[in-house]
ZAFI-974729 format. One record per residue: x, y, z of N, C-alpha, C, O in turn. Coordinates in steps of 0.2 Angstrom, whole numbers. Each point is the difference from the previous one (the first is absolute). Example, Ala and Ser with C-alpha at 12.3 -4.5 7.8 and 13.67 -1.06 7.14 Angstrom:
ZAFI-974729
PT; 66; -28; 39; -4; 6; 0; 4; 6; 0; 5; -1; 3
PT; -7; 6; -7; 4; 6; 1; -4; 5; 3; 3; 6; 1
//
This chain:
ZAFI-974729
PT; 4; -6; 0; -4; 6; 0; 4; 6; 0; 5; 1; 4
PT; -6; 4; -8; 3; 6; -1; -1; 4; 7; -5; 1; 2
PT; 11; 3; 0; -1; 4; 6; 4; 6; -2; 6; 0; -1
PT; -10; 6; 2; 3; 6; -1; -1; 4; 6; -6; 1; 2
PT; 12; 1; 1; -1; 4; 7; 0; 7; -2; 4; 3; -4
PT; -10; 0; 6; -1; 7; -1; 3; 5; 5; -1; -1; 6
PT; 5; 6; -8; 3; 5; 5; -3; 7; -2; 1; 2; -6
PT; -5; 1; 10; -3; 6; -1; 5; 5; 3; -1; 1; 6
PT; 5; 3; -10; 5; 4; 3; -3; 8; 0; 3; 4; 2
PT; -8; -3; -6; -3; 6; -1; -8; 0; 2; -3; -4; -3
PT; 1; 7; 8; -7; -1; 2; -5; 2; -5; -6; -2; 0
PT; 8; 5; -6; -5; 2; -5; -2; -7; -4; -6; 0; -3
PT; 10; -5; 4; -2; -7; -3; -5; -4; 5; -2; -5; -2
PT; 1; 8; 8; -4; -4; 5; -7; -1; -2; -4; 3; 4
PT; 2; -6; -9; -7; -2; -2; 0; -7; -1; 2; -2; -5
PT; -6; -2; 9; 0; -7; -1; -2; -3; -7; 2; -5; -2
PT; -7; 9; -1; -2; -2; -6; 5; 1; -6; 1; -5; -4
PT; 2; 10; 5; 6; 2; -5; 6; -5; 1; 2; -3; -5
PT; 0; 2; 11; 6; -4; 1; -2; -7; -1; 5; -4; -2
PT; -11; 2; 4; -2; -7; -1; 0; -3; -7; 3; -5; -1
PT; -5; 10; -3; 0; -2; -8; 7; 0; -2; 2; -5; -4
PT; 2; 9; 6; 7; 0; -2; 4; -6; 2; 4; -3; -4
PT; -5; 1; 10; 3; -5; 3; -2; -7; -3; 4; -4; -2
PT; -11; 4; 0; -2; -6; -3; 3; -1; -7; 1; -5; -3
PT; -1; 11; -1; 3; 0; -7; 7; -2; 0; 2; -3; -4
PT; 2; 6; 9; 7; -2; 1; 1; -7; 1; 4; -3; -3
PT; -8; 0; 8; 0; -7; 1; -1; -4; -6; 3; -5; -2
PT; -8; 7; -2; -2; -4; -7; 6; 1; -4; 2; -5; -4
PT; 2; 10; 4; 5; 1; -5; 6; -5; 1; 4; -2; -4
PT; -3; 1; 11; 6; -5; 1; -2; -7; 1; 4; -4; 1
PT; -10; 2; -1; -3; -7; 0; 4; -4; -5; 0; 2; -6
PT; 2; -8; 8; 3; -4; -4; 7; 1; -3; 3; -3; -4
PT; 1; 7; 8; 7; 2; -2; 5; -2; 6; 3; 5; 3
PT; -3; -11; -2; 5; -2; 6; -2; 2; 6; -6; -1; 2
PT; 10; 5; 1; -2; 3; 7; -6; 5; -2; 1; 4; -5
PT; -5; -4; 9; -6; 4; -1; -1; 5; 6; -6; 1; 2
PT; 12; 2; 0; -1; 5; 6; 4; 6; -3; 5; 0; -3
PT; -8; 6; 5; 3; 6; -2; -3; 6; 4; -5; -1; 4
PT; 8; 7; -4; -2; 5; 4; -3; 6; -5; 3; 1; -5
PT; -8; 2; 7; -3; 6; -3; 0; 6; 4; -4; 0; 5
PT; 8; 5; -6; 0; 6; 4; -3; 6; -3; 2; 2; -6
PT; -7; 0; 9; -4; 6; -2; 3; 6; 3; -1; 1; 7
PT; 4; 4; -10; 4; 5; 3; -2; 7; -3; -4; 0; -4
PT; 9; 4; 5; -1; 7; -2; 5; 1; -6; 4; -4; -1
PT; -5; 10; -3; 4; 1; -5; 7; 2; 3; 5; -1; -4
PT; -5; 4; 10; 7; 2; 2; 4; -6; 1; 6; 0; -1
PT; -9; -6; 4; 4; -6; 1; 2; -3; -7; 5; -3; -1
PT; -10; 3; -4; 1; -2; -7; 6; 4; -3; 4; -3; -3
PT; -4; 9; 4; 6; 4; -3; 7; -2; 4; 5; -1; -4
PT; -5; 0; 10; 6; -3; 4; 2; -7; -3; 6; -1; -2
PT; -11; -3; 1; 2; -7; -3; 2; 1; -7; 5; -4; -2
PT; -8; 8; -2; 2; 1; -7; 7; 3; -1; 4; -3; -4
PT; -3; 7; 9; 7; 3; 0; 5; -5; 2; 6; 0; -3
PT; -7; -3; 8; 5; -5; 3; 1; -6; -5; 6; -2; -1
PT; -11; -1; -2; 0; -6; -4; 1; 1; -7; 2; -4; -4
PT; -4; 10; 1; 0; 1; -7; 3; 6; -2; 0; 2; -6
PT; 3; 2; 11; 3; 7; -2; -5; 4; -4; 2; 4; -4
PT; -8; -4; 6; -5; 5; -3; -4; 3; 6; -3; -3; 4
PT; 5; 10; -4; -2; 4; 6; -7; 3; -1; -1; 6; 0
PT; -4; -11; -1; -7; 2; 0; -5; -6; 2; 3; -5; 0
PT; -9; 7; 2; -4; -6; 2; -2; -3; -6; 0; 2; -6
PT; -3; -8; 7; -3; -4; -5; -6; -4; 3; -1; 0; 6
PT; -3; -3; -11; -6; -3; 3; 2; -7; 3; -3; -1; 6
PT; 7; -3; -9; 1; -7; 3; 8; -2; -1; 3; 2; -5
PT; -1; -5; 10; 7; -3; 0; 0; -7; 2; -4; -2; 5
PT; 8; -2; -8; 0; -8; 2; 7; -1; 2; 5; 2; -3
PT; -4; -6; 8; 7; -2; 3; 0; -7; 1; -2; -3; 5
PT; 4; -1; -10; 0; -7; 0; 5; -2; 6; 5; 3; 1
PT; -7; -9; 3; 5; -2; 5; 5; -5; -3; -1; -3; -5
PT; 7; 3; 9; 5; -4; -2; -2; -7; 1; -5; -1; 4
PT; 7; -4; -8; -2; -7; 1; 4; -4; 6; 4; -4; -1
PT; -6; 6; 7; 3; -3; 6; -6; -3; 4; -5; 3; 2
PT; 6; -10; -1; -5; -3; 4; 3; -4; 6; 5; -3; -1
PT; -8; 4; 7; 2; -4; 5; -3; -7; 0; -5; 0; -3
PT; 8; -5; 6; -3; -6; 0; -7; -1; 3; -4; -4; -2
PT; 2; 9; 6; -6; 0; 4; -6; 3; -4; -6; 0; 2
PT; 8; 3; -8; -5; 4; -4; -3; -4; -6; 4; -4; -2
PT; -10; 6; 0; -3; -4; -5; 3; 3; -7; 0; -3; -5
PT; 3; 9; 5; 3; 3; -5; 1; 7; 1; -3; 3; 5
PT; 7; 1; -9; 1; 7; 2; -6; 4; -2; -4; -1; -4
PT; 4; 7; 8; -4; 5; -3; 2; 2; -6; 6; 1; -2
PT; -11; 1; -2; 1; 3; -7; 3; 6; 0; 4; 2; -4
PT; -5; 2; 9; 2; 7; 0; -5; 5; 3; -5; -2; 3
PT; 6; 8; -5; -4; 6; 2; -2; 4; -5; 3; 1; -5
PT; -9; 2; 5; -3; 5; -5; -2; 6; 5; -4; -1; 5
PT; 6; 7; -8; -2; 6; 4; -4; 4; -5; 1; 0; -6
PT; -7; 3; 8; -4; 4; -4; -1; 7; 4; -2; 0; 6
PT; 3; 5; -10; -1; 7; 3; -7; 3; -1; -3; -1; -5
PT; 1; 4; 10; -7; 3; 0; -1; 5; -5; -5; 0; -4
PT; 9; 6; 5; -2; 6; -4; 0; -2; -7; -4; 2; -4
PT; 9; -5; 1; 1; -1; -7; -6; -5; -2; -3; 1; -5
PT; 2; -6; 9; -6; -5; -2; -6; 4; 0; -4; -1; -5
PT; 2; 5; 10; -6; 3; 0; -1; 5; -6; -5; 1; -3
PT; 11; 3; 2; 0; 5; -6; -1; -4; -7; -4; 2; -4
PT; 7; -8; 3; -1; -3; -6; -7; -3; -1; -3; 1; -5
PT; 0; -3; 11; -7; -3; -1; -4; 6; -1; -5; -1; -5
PT; 5; 6; 8; -4; 6; -1; 1; 2; -8; -5; 2; -3
PT; 11; -1; 1; 1; 2; -7; -3; -4; -5; -2; 2; -6
PT; 2; -9; 7; -2; -5; -4; -8; -1; 1; -2; -4; -4
PT; -1; 7; 9; -7; -2; 1; -1; -7; 2; -5; -3; -1
PT; 10; 1; 5; -1; -7; 3; -1; 0; 7; 2; 5; 4
PT; -6; -10; -1; -1; 0; 7; 7; -2; 3; 4; -4; -3
PT; -2; 8; 9; 6; -1; 3; 2; -8; 1; 5; -2; 0
PT; -11; -1; 2; 1; -8; 2; 2; -4; -6; 4; -4; 0
PT; -6; 6; -6; 2; -3; -6; 7; 1; -2; 4; -4; -2
PT; -2; 10; 2; 7; 2; -1; 5; -3; 5; 5; -3; -2
PT; -7; 3; 8; 4; -3; 5; 1; -7; -1; 5; -3; 0
PT; -11; -1; -2; 1; -7; -1; 4; -1; -6; 4; -5; 0
PT; -4; 9; -5; 4; -1; -6; 7; 1; 2; 4; -4; -2
PT; -2; 9; 6; 7; 1; 1; 2; -6; 5; 6; -2; -1
PT; -10; -1; 5; 2; -5; 5; 2; -6; -5; 5; -4; 1
PT; -10; 2; -6; 1; -5; -4; 7; 1; -4; 4; -5; -1
PT; -3; 11; -2; 6; 1; -4; 6; -1; 4; 5; -3; -2
PT; -5; 6; 8; 6; -1; 5; 1; -7; 1; 6; -2; 0
PT; -11; -2; 2; 1; -7; 2; 3; -4; -6; 4; -5; 1
PT; -7; 7; -7; 3; -4; -6; 7; 1; -1; 3; -5; -2
PT; -1; 11; 3; 8; 1; 0; 3; -5; 5; 6; -2; -2
PT; -8; 1; 8; 3; -4; 5; 0; -8; -3; 5; -3; 2
PT; -9; 1; -6; 0; -6; -3; 3; -1; -7; 0; -5; -3
PT; 3; 11; 1; 4; 0; -6; -2; 3; -6; 3; 0; -5
PT; -9; 3; 5; -3; 3; -6; 4; 7; -1; 2; 3; 5
PT; -1; -1; -11; 3; 6; -2; -4; 3; -5; -4; -2; -3
PT; 6; 9; 1; -3; 3; -5; 5; 5; -4; -2; 5; -2
PT; 8; -8; 1; 5; 4; -3; 1; -1; -7; 3; 3; -4
PT; -7; -8; 1; -1; -1; -7; -7; -1; -2; -4; -1; 5
PT; 2; 3; -11; -7; -1; -2; -3; -7; 1; -6; 0; 3
PT; 9; -5; -4; -3; -7; 1; -1; -1; 8; -5; -2; 2
PT; 10; 4; 2; -1; -1; 7; -5; 5; 3; -4; -2; 5
PT; 4; 8; -8; -5; 4; 3; -7; -2; -2; -5; 0; 4
PT; 4; -3; -10; -7; -3; -2; -2; -5; 5; -5; -1; 2
PT; 10; -4; -1; -1; -6; 4; -2; 3; 7; -5; -3; 3
PT; 8; 8; 0; -1; 2; 7; -7; 4; 0; -4; -2; 4
PT; 3; 6; -9; -7; 3; 0; -6; -5; -1; -5; 1; 3
PT; 6; -6; -7; -5; -5; -1; -1; -4; 7; -6; -1; 1
PT; 11; 0; 2; -1; -4; 7; -3; 5; 5; -4; -2; 3
PT; 6; 8; -3; -4; 5; 4; -7; 0; -1; -4; 0; 4
PT; 2; 1; -11; -7; 0; -2; -4; -6; 3; -5; 1; 3
PT; 8; -7; -4; -3; -6; 2; -1; 0; 8; -6; -2; 2
PT; 11; 4; 1; -1; 0; 8; -5; 5; 2; -4; -2; 5
PT; 5; 8; -7; -5; 5; 2; -7; -2; -2; -5; 2; 4
PT; 4; -5; -10; -7; -2; -2; -3; -5; 5; -6; 0; 1
PT; 10; -4; 3; -2; -5; 5; -4; 4; 5; -4; -3; 4
PT; 6; 9; -3; -3; 5; 6; -5; 5; -3; -2; 4; 3
PT; 0; -5; -9; -5; 4; -3; 3; 7; -2; -4; 5; -1
PT; 11; -4; 0; 3; 6; -2; 1; 0; -7; 3; -5; -3
PT; -5; 10; -1; 1; 1; -7; 8; 0; -2; 4; 1; 5
PT; -3; -1; -11; 6; 1; -3; 3; 6; 2; -2; 6; -2
PT; 8; -6; 6; 3; 7; 2; 3; 4; -6; 1; 6; 0
PT; 1; -10; -5; 3; 3; -6; -5; 3; -4; 1; 6; -3
PT; -7; -9; 2; -5; 2; -5; -3; 6; 4; -2; 5; -4
PT; 1; -5; 10; -3; 5; 4; 4; 7; -1; -3; 5; 0
PT; 9; -6; 0; 5; 6; 0; 2; 2; -7; 3; 5; -1
PT; -4; -10; -4; 3; 1; -6; 7; -1; -1; 3; 2; -5
PT; 0; -5; 11; 7; -1; 0; 3; -6; -3; 6; -1; -1
PT; -11; -4; 0; 2; -7; -1; 0; -1; -8; -2; 4; -4
PT; 4; -10; 3; -1; -3; -7; -7; -2; -2; -3; -3; 5
PT; 0; 4; -11; -6; -2; -1; 0; -7; -3; -6; -2; -2
//
């Protein structure tokens, strides 16, 4: 069974309906990928900017960051945690508003996107981006969430 530990680091995320959907979508994204444990941190843009600066040398906030865990397993563990995903409030809320999406749907999409990075999905080439986007669409559809790329006009048709 997939287990995503939710960490609410910014009180603006403290809405059980919002966070419950994101946590469920994140768990769906890692299901069937070896270890099925990961962390989802819902935080502020200030923390996202610090993380982005530290890990990517980009001194600005971003919506989502993924940090895959090293493959180290102790003999008493079922498998390693896949890693951590962090999502910033202000950027996520602004993007949802600009795209006319419910915040819950955009958060769910970012949670799925971040978790897919933990299990090896990438979007640095057109074929890998298409595969990742198609997987995101299928997973979000399981929760009644429409195509995030169609809704925003950002994806492939």
